[in-house]
C-alpha positions as CSV (number, residue, x, y, z in Angstrom):
1,M,58.0,-13.3,-49.0
2,S,57.0,-9.6,-48.0
3,C,53.3,-10.8,-48.4
4,I,53.9,-13.6,-45.9
5,V,55.7,-11.4,-43.6
6,K,52.9,-8.8,-44.0
7,R,50.3,-11.2,-43.2
8,S,51.9,-12.8,-40.1
9,S,52.3,-9.3,-38.9
10,D,48.5,-8.5,-39.2
11,M,47.4,-11.8,-37.8
12,L,49.8,-10.8,-34.8
13,I,48.0,-7.5,-34.3
14,I,44.6,-9.2,-34.4
15,R,45.8,-11.6,-32.0
16,L,46.9,-8.7,-29.6
17,F,44.0,-7.0,-30.1
18,V,41.3,-9.9,-29.2
19,I,43.7,-10.6,-26.1
20,F,43.3,-7.1,-25.2
21,L,39.6,-7.2,-25.4
22,L,38.8,-10.6,-23.6
23,S,41.1,-9.1,-20.7
24,S,39.3,-5.9,-20.6
25,C,35.9,-8.0,-20.4
26,S,37.0,-10.3,-17.7
27,Y,35.7,-9.9,-14.2
28,S,37.4,-10.9,-10.8
29,Q,35.7,-10.5,-7.8
30,F,37.7,-8.1,-5.0
31,N,39.7,-10.1,-3.0
32,I,39.6,-9.1,0.7
33,N,43.2,-10.6,1.3
34,E,44.9,-8.5,-1.2
35,F,47.1,-5.8,0.7
36,Y,48.1,-3.5,-2.3
37,Y,45.8,-0.5,-0.5
38,L,48.5,-0.5,2.6
39,K,50.7,1.4,0.1
40,A,48.1,4.2,-0.1
41,N,49.2,7.5,0.4
42,K,48.6,8.7,4.0
43,L,45.7,10.9,5.4
44,Q,46.3,14.5,4.5
45,E,44.7,17.8,6.3
46,M,42.2,19.1,4.0
47,K,42.7,22.8,3.2
48,S,39.8,25.2,1.8
49,P,40.1,28.2,-0.3
50,N,39.7,31.6,1.5
51,D,35.7,32.3,2.3
52,I,34.7,28.7,1.6
53,I,33.5,26.4,4.1
54,F,33.1,22.7,3.8
55,P,30.6,21.1,3.5
56,I,28.3,23.6,1.8
57,Q,24.9,21.4,2.5
58,R,25.3,20.6,6.2
59,G,26.8,21.9,9.0
60,N,28.7,19.0,10.6
61,Y,32.0,17.9,9.6
62,D,32.7,14.0,8.5
63,I,36.4,14.8,8.1
64,P,38.6,12.7,10.5
65,I,41.1,14.6,12.4
66,I,44.5,13.9,11.4
67,N,46.5,11.7,14.0
68,N,49.9,10.4,13.0
69,K,49.9,8.0,16.1
70,T,46.4,6.5,15.5
71,N,44.2,7.2,12.4
72,N,47.0,8.0,9.9
73,I,48.2,4.3,9.3
74,V,46.5,2.1,6.8
75,K,45.7,-1.1,8.5
76,E,45.1,-4.5,7.3
77,K,41.6,-4.7,8.8
78,L,40.5,-1.6,6.7
79,N,36.7,-1.1,6.7
80,L,35.7,-1.3,3.1
81,Y,31.8,-1.0,3.5
82,P,30.0,2.3,2.5
83,P,28.5,4.3,5.3
84,I,24.8,4.3,5.8
85,Q,22.9,7.4,4.6
86,P,19.7,9.1,6.0
87,L,16.3,8.6,3.9
88,Y,15.6,12.0,2.0
89,I,12.1,10.9,0.9
90,T,9.7,13.7,2.5
91,D,9.7,17.4,1.7
92,D,8.4,18.5,5.4
93,I,11.6,17.1,7.1
94,N,15.3,18.2,7.2
95,I,18.2,15.8,8.1
96,N,21.2,16.5,10.2
97,Y,23.6,13.9,12.1
98,L,26.6,13.9,14.2
99,E,28.3,10.9,15.5
100,N,25.8,9.5,17.8
101,K,23.0,12.1,17.2
102,G,20.1,12.2,14.7
103,L,18.2,15.3,14.1
104,L,15.1,15.9,12.3
105,F,13.4,19.4,11.5
106,V,10.0,19.1,11.0
107,N,7.7,21.5,9.2
108,Q,4.9,21.1,11.8
109,N,3.5,23.3,14.8
110,N,1.6,20.8,16.8
111,I,4.2,19.1,19.1
112,D,1.8,16.8,21.1
113,T,0.3,15.3,17.6
114,L,4.0,14.7,16.4
115,W,5.2,13.1,19.7
116,S,2.0,11.0,19.5
117,Q,3.1,9.7,15.9
118,I,6.6,8.9,17.0
119,V,5.4,7.0,20.0
120,N,3.1,4.9,17.9
121,I,6.1,4.5,15.4
122,T,8.1,3.0,18.2
123,K,5.3,0.7,19.1
124,F,4.9,-0.4,15.6
125,Y,8.8,-1.5,15.3
126,K,8.1,-3.1,18.9
127,L,10.8,-1.2,20.9
128,P,11.0,-1.7,24.3
129,I,10.2,1.5,26.0
130,L,11.6,2.1,29.7
131,S,10.2,5.6,30.4
132,N,7.9,7.9,28.3
133,N,7.4,11.4,29.4
134,E,4.4,13.1,27.7
135,I,4.8,16.4,29.3
136,L,8.5,16.7,28.3
137,H,8.3,14.5,25.1
138,Q,11.2,12.4,25.9
139,L,11.4,8.8,25.7
140,T,14.1,6.4,26.3
141,T,14.2,2.6,25.3
142,D,15.4,-0.5,26.9
143,W,18.1,-2.6,25.2
144,I,17.0,-3.3,21.7
145,K,18.3,-6.2,19.6
146,L,19.7,-4.6,16.4
147,N,19.9,-5.6,12.7
148,R,23.2,-7.6,12.0
149,F,25.9,-5.5,10.9
150,Y,28.2,-6.2,7.9
151,D,30.1,-8.5,10.1
152,N,27.4,-10.6,10.8
153,K,27.4,-9.9,14.6
154,I,24.7,-9.2,16.8
155,Y,24.4,-5.9,18.7
156,T,22.2,-4.3,21.1
157,G,21.5,-0.4,21.7
158,R,19.9,1.9,23.9
159,Y,18.1,5.0,22.7
160,H,16.8,8.4,23.8
161,L,14.2,10.2,21.8
162,S,13.1,13.8,22.5
163,L,11.0,16.5,20.8
164,Q,11.1,20.4,21.4
165,K,10.0,23.6,19.6
166,H,12.9,25.3,17.4
167,Q,11.8,28.3,15.9
168,S,9.0,27.9,13.4
169,K,9.8,24.2,13.5
170,L,9.7,21.1,15.7
171,L,13.1,19.5,16.3
172,F,13.3,15.7,16.8
173,T,16.2,14.2,18.4
174,I,17.6,10.7,18.6
175,Y,20.3,9.7,20.9
176,L,22.4,6.5,20.6
177,I,22.9,6.0,24.5
178,D,24.9,2.6,24.5
179,L,26.0,0.2,22.1
180,K,27.2,-3.2,22.8
181,Q,28.4,-6.3,21.2
182,G,27.6,-9.1,23.7
183,E,29.2,-7.7,27.1
184,K,31.7,-5.4,25.0
185,N,31.0,-1.5,24.7
186,I,31.1,-0.3,21.1
187,K,33.1,2.7,20.7
188,S,33.6,2.7,16.8
189,P,32.5,5.6,14.9
190,F,31.4,3.8,11.9
191,H,29.6,1.4,14.3
192,I,27.8,4.3,16.0
193,R,27.2,6.4,13.0
194,H,25.4,3.1,11.3
195,Y,23.0,2.4,14.4
196,T,22.1,6.0,14.8
197,I,21.1,6.7,11.0
198,T,19.4,3.4,10.9
199,M,17.1,4.1,13.9
200,L,16.6,7.7,12.3
201,N,15.6,6.2,8.9
202,N,13.0,4.1,10.9
203,I,11.5,7.1,12.1
204,I,11.6,9.0,8.8
205,L,10.0,5.9,7.2
206,G,7.3,5.9,10.0
207,L,6.6,9.5,9.5
208,S,6.4,9.2,5.7
209,K,3.9,6.6,6.0
210,I,1.7,8.4,8.3
211,Q,1.9,11.3,5.5
212,N,1.0,9.2,3.0
213,D,-1.8,7.3,4.8
214,K,-3.6,10.7,5.2
215,K,-3.0,11.6,1.6
216,V,-3.3,8.1,-0.4
217,Y,-4.6,5.2,1.7
218,P,-7.2,4.6,1.4
219,I,-7.3,6.2,-2.0
220,T,-9.4,9.3,-1.6
221,S,-7.3,12.2,-2.9
222,D,-8.6,14.2,-5.7
223,S,-5.1,14.6,-7.2
224,K,-5.0,12.5,-10.6
225,I,-2.1,10.9,-11.7
226,N,-1.1,11.2,-15.5
227,V,0.8,8.0,-16.8
228,K,2.6,8.1,-20.0
229,S,4.7,5.4,-21.7
230,I,7.8,6.3,-23.4
231,I,11.4,5.3,-24.5
232,D,14.0,6.8,-22.3
233,K,16.2,8.8,-24.5
234,E,19.5,8.1,-22.0
235,N,19.3,4.3,-22.6
236,N,16.8,3.7,-25.1
237,L,14.6,1.4,-23.0
238,P,10.9,1.6,-22.4
239,M,9.7,2.7,-19.3
240,L,6.3,4.3,-17.7
241,K,6.3,7.9,-16.3
242,L,4.0,8.8,-13.3
243,Y,3.7,12.5,-12.9
244,T,3.2,12.7,-9.2
245,S,5.6,12.3,-6.0
246,F,7.4,9.1,-5.1
247,D,5.3,8.7,-2.0
248,T,2.0,8.6,-3.5
249,A,3.1,6.5,-6.4
250,W,4.4,4.2,-4.2
251,E,1.2,4.2,-1.8
252,R,-1.1,3.7,-4.8
253,L,0.8,1.0,-6.8
254,K,0.7,-1.4,-3.7
255,F,-3.3,-0.8,-3.9
256,A,-3.1,-1.0,-7.6
257,M,-0.9,-4.1,-8.3
258,K,-3.0,-6.2,-5.9
259,L,-6.1,-5.3,-7.7
260,I,-4.9,-6.5,-11.2
261,G,-3.6,-9.8,-9.8
262,M,-0.1,-9.2,-8.5
263,R,0.9,-10.6,-5.2
264,I,3.5,-8.6,-3.4
265,N,6.3,-11.1,-2.0
266,Y,8.7,-8.4,-0.6
267,S,9.1,-4.5,-0.9
268,D,12.0,-1.9,-0.1
269,K,10.9,1.7,-0.3
270,T,14.4,2.5,0.3
271,K,15.4,0.7,-3.1
272,G,12.0,1.7,-4.8
273,T,11.4,-1.8,-5.6
274,F,8.6,-4.5,-5.3
275,N,9.0,-8.2,-5.9
276,V,5.6,-9.5,-7.1
277,T,3.9,-12.5,-8.5
278,Y,1.5,-12.1,-11.2
279,K,-1.4,-14.3,-12.0
280,K,-3.9,-13.6,-14.8
281,T,-7.2,-12.0,-13.8
282,G,-10.5,-13.1,-15.6
283,N,-12.1,-11.0,-18.5
284,L,-15.0,-10.1,-16.5
285,F,-12.7,-7.8,-14.1
286,W,-11.3,-6.0,-17.2
287,K,-14.5,-5.5,-18.6
288,S,-15.8,-4.2,-15.4
289,I,-13.0,-1.2,-15.7
290,N,-13.6,-0.9,-19.3
291,I,-10.0,-1.8,-20.4
292,N,-8.6,-4.6,-22.6
293,N,-6.7,-7.6,-21.1
294,P,-2.9,-6.6,-21.2
295,N,-2.2,-10.3,-21.7
296,L,0.6,-9.9,-19.2
297,P,2.7,-13.4,-18.9
298,E,2.4,-14.8,-15.7
299,G,5.2,-15.2,-13.4
300,D,7.6,-13.5,-11.3
301,Y,8.4,-9.5,-11.8
302,T,10.5,-6.8,-10.5
303,V,8.9,-3.7,-10.1
304,Q,11.4,-0.6,-10.0
305,L,10.3,3.1,-9.1
306,G,13.0,5.7,-9.6
307,N,12.2,9.2,-8.1
308,L,13.2,11.8,-10.6
309,N,11.5,14.7,-8.6
310,K,9.3,15.9,-11.4
311,Y,8.2,12.3,-12.3
312,V,8.4,8.8,-11.0
313,S,10.0,6.2,-13.5
314,L,8.4,2.7,-13.4
315,R,9.5,-0.5,-14.9
316,F,8.5,-3.9,-14.8
317,I,11.2,-6.4,-15.1
318,S,10.7,-10.2,-15.8
319,A,12.5,-13.0,-13.6
320,K,14.9,-13.2,-16.9
321,G,15.7,-9.6,-16.4
322,N,13.9,-8.6,-19.5
323,I,12.2,-5.1,-19.3
324,L,8.5,-5.2,-20.7
325,D,8.5,-3.6,-24.4
326,K,6.8,-0.4,-25.4
327,K,3.7,-2.3,-26.7
328,T,3.1,-3.9,-23.3
329,N,3.9,-0.8,-21.6
330,D,1.2,1.1,-23.5
331,T,-1.5,-1.5,-22.3
332,L,-0.3,-1.1,-18.7
333,M,-0.2,2.6,-19.1
334,K,-4.3,2.8,-19.8
335,V,-4.5,0.2,-16.9
336,L,-2.7,1.7,-14.5
337,Q,-4.2,5.5,-15.6
338,N,-7.7,4.0,-14.8
339,I,-6.8,2.4,-11.6
340,L,-4.5,4.4,-9.9
341,N,-7.1,7.4,-10.0
342,R,-9.7,5.1,-9.0
C-alpha cells in the first residue's frame, strides 16, 4: 500500500514538473490592450549622489521634468516603442542631440569641402532645397515627406542645416523647424526626437560613405585584411573574423560578394546585414584566382556583420536559419582572404 502511495506521489511530482516546464516555454505575444501597466509607480525625481553628474557620456538630459498635472500620470495610450538612436559608425565624428537639434563635431579643418559634401548628401536623398547660402554655410529645406512613423501615419518636416568652426573642429547642426501630420502641427517630443535623429543619421551615413569611398572604393587601399575561421567561444558557433574596421569590411564585402556570384537583394548598414542570392560560379573563375571551388549551396543567404572594435565578425546564414559550418567557413576564409585584398 505504501509503495502505491509513494508511486502516485512520484507521478504527481513528475506531472507538476512537466507542466512547469511547458508553461515556462510557452510564448504569448504582448497584448497592447492589457492595462496592468496603469498600476505602475509614478515618476519620481532622480537624485544623484554628491559630486556625480548624470549623464556621464553626454551633456544633455533626457530625464523628463516631473509634473503631477501632466506627465506624472500613466496613460492608456502609452508609447511603448524604443527611441531611435544616432549612428556611432565613424571615429572622426562626435554626436550630440537635444530635442529638435542634432549636432556633429567633425574632426576636419576645411569647412568648404565638408559643406560641399553635405550639400551633395542632401541631393543624394533628393531633399527639396529652399535656400542654400554657400558663404554662411547654411541650408533650409522645403517640406519633406518623411518615412512613416510607428503609427503608420505620414509626416512632413522642414529642416535647417548649418556648418561653422568650433575650436579645432567643425560643428554641423541640423534643426527640425516644423513637423506636421497633415495640417496638424506635431509637438510630441518623441516624434520630434525621432525625425531629428533620423535626418541626422542620414547625414552620418552619407559622410561615412564618402569617407569610405576615398579609402576602399574602388579598392585601391594598401591595407590588407586578415581573415580567420574560428569557433566563437561564447556560443560555440563557427564564424569568420575580419581584422579591419566595420566600414572597410562593409564596402569591400559588397565588391567581393558580387565577384563570387552573390547578388545583393537588400542591405542595411545600421543592422550590419546583407540579403543575398548565391548562384554557383564556373570552375574557370576559381582557377583564375587560384582557389578551390567552395561548393557553397545555391540559394538565399543572410550575411551578418558585427562590429567588435578590434575585428568584424562575419556569418553566412541560410534561408533555413542554419549558420555555415566550420569546414565551409575554412574554404570561404581562403576565398575572402584572396578577393578582399585584390
